[in-house]
C-alpha positions, 0 to 999 in steps of 0.5 A: 500500500505504501507504493500506491501512496507514493504514486498518489503523492507524486501525482498530487505534487505534479498538480501543485507544481503546475502554473498557468497553462503549462503542463507538468510531467513525471516519468515512472521507471522500474529498474531504470526502464521507463514504463510511463509518463504522466502529464498534468494539463492545468488548463483543463485539469486532466492527466495524460498517461503515456505508456511505453511498450517495447517495439510499439508506439506509446499509447496515451490515455486521458484521466480526469481523476487522480485516483484512477490514474494512480491505480493505472500507474501502480499496475504498470510498475508492478 
């Protein structure tokens, strides 16, 4: 559960760091390998999750709920 709380804390900090309409972003890695990137767009208050897969184009998903994206990131880095 502590890893889940850590992800949630990082994403909330991402929201707080956003100023004006400039998006902020954070990468999540496992053993030095990037698994995903989360971008927070303060203008429309949404998160974008970009998932990296080997030999595939990154996939992007939109979220408007910090709890839902926290769960998605948690599942990706497990």
